[in-house]
N, C-alpha and C positions, 0 to 999 in steps of 0.2 A: 589755506590750512597752515597752521603753525608747525614748526619743527617738532615740538613736543607731541602734538596730536598725531603727526605722521609716525613718530617713533612708537607711540602707544599702539597705533593701528598695526604696524609691522610686527612688533613684539607679540601682540595678541594673535596674529595669524601664524607666526612661527611657533608659538607655544601650543596653539590649538592643533596644528596640522603637521608640524615637523618634530618638535621637541617631545611632545607626548607620545608620538608613534615610535620614535627611535630611542627616546630616553637620553639623547645626546644634547648637551648644553652648548656645543661648539657654535652652532648657528646663532644662538642668542648672544653669546659672548662676542662673536664677530660683528654683529649688527651694532651692539653697544660700543664696541671699539671704533667702528667707522663713524658713528655719530660724535664720539668724543674727539676723534681726530679732526673732523670737519666743523667743530663748534666755533673755531676761531675765524671762520671765513668772513671777510668784510664785504665781499661783492654780493649784492642782493640777487643778481641773476644766478650766480652759482648756488646760493642758498636755496633759491626757488627750484633749481634743477635737482638738487639733492632731495628736497621734499617730494617733488614729483617722482623721482626715482624710488623713494621709499614707498609711496602710494602704489606705484606700478608693481613693485615686488610683492606688496601685500595682496594686491589684486591677483597677481600671478599665482601665489601660494593658495589663496582661497579658491580660485577657479580650477586649479589642478586638483585640489581635494574634491571639489564638486564634480568634476569630470570623472574622477575615479569612482565616486559614489554612484554616478549614473551608469557607468560601465558595469559595476557590480549589481546594480539594481536591474539592469536589462539582461544580465546573465549572458553576455555575448560569448563567453567561453564555454557555455553549456549548450548541448544540442537542443533543437527546437522543441522536441517532445517534453523533455525535462523542464524547459523554460515555461512551456504552456501549462504543465501540471502545477508548477510552483505558482504561476500567476493565478490559476483557478483556486488553488488552496488559499492564497492571500486574499483573494476576493471573497471567498466563502467565509474566511475568518473575519473579514471586515464587516460582513452582514450578520455574523453570529452563528454560522454553521461550522461544524467540525467534520472534515472529510476523513474517512478511514484511511489508515496507513496501509498502502498496498503491500509493502514489504512484509509487514507483520501478518497481513492476511494470507499471503502466499506461504509464509512459514507455517502458519496455523493450518492451512489447507494441506500442505505436504505432511504435517505430523498427524492430521486426522484421516488421511487416506486409509491406513490399515484399519482404523476404527470403522470407517464407512464400509469397507469391504466386509468386515466381520458382521456389521449390522445387515448388510445385504444377504449374506449367507444365512443368518438367523431368520430373516424374513422368508427366504426360499424354503427353509426347513419347516417353518410354521405353515406356509402355504401347502406344502406336500402333506404335512400331518393333517391339516384341515380337509384336504381332498380325500385322504384315506378314511377319515372319520365319516365324511359324507357317503363314501362308497360302502362303508360298513353299515351305516344306518339304512341305506337302500337295500342292502342284502338282507338285513334283519327284517325289514318290512316285507320284502318279497317272499322270504322263506318262512315267515311266521315265527321267527326266532328259533326254529328247530335246526337250522343249518349252522355249521361251524363258521366262525368269523373268518373271512377271507384274509389272507396275508400275501404280500408281494404283488407282482404284476399279474400273475395267474389268478390270484384270489380276487383282484380288482376286476379282471375280465369276467370272472364268474358272477361277481356281484352285479355288474352292469347287465350281464345277460339275464340274470334272474330278475332284475328290476324291469327290464324291457319286456321280457317274455312272460312275466307274471309267475315265474317259478314252475312253468308247465314242462311239457315233454321236450320242447326245444332247449330249455335251460339244462335239463338233464343230459341231452345229447351234447350240448356245448361243454358241459362239465366232463363228460366222458371223453371228448376229443382232447380236452386240456390234460386230463390225467394220462391219456395214452401218449401225448407229446412229452410229458414230464418223465415217463418211463423210458423213453429212448435214450 
């Protein structure tokens, strides 16, 4: 390899991995100055040693940059769970899938908890109302529509008793016992 190609190789490595990262031109200037100072060497073995040194420096810079990329790629500074999640996400993205963001999901879940609780309460109220409606219909069918619509827990008991007993003597006795309990 000639001195010019070794200089180009070394400057390319420095520009790509050192100068562009730090924005500092000192390394580039230092390399150029070293090549200018050693341009007058007459000994072929010393020239060959300087070219080999330039190649080794270029290889060192490239290999250090590659090693740093590997470390960041393997996420060695991150715990194993986060590393696995990231690897799964990258694999899914590679095949065209998009995984949901867990952080956004948990934030959405925490903000929707009051809404879910409110919906559950509404469902319970609707179920109670439906149960009362069924009980009222049963009481209306058993009493022939002549009886007053039952209200509350006692009314529900009367409606069930009337439906079970057919509105006969037992239902009247049950209603009498309920009314005596209510008077106490």
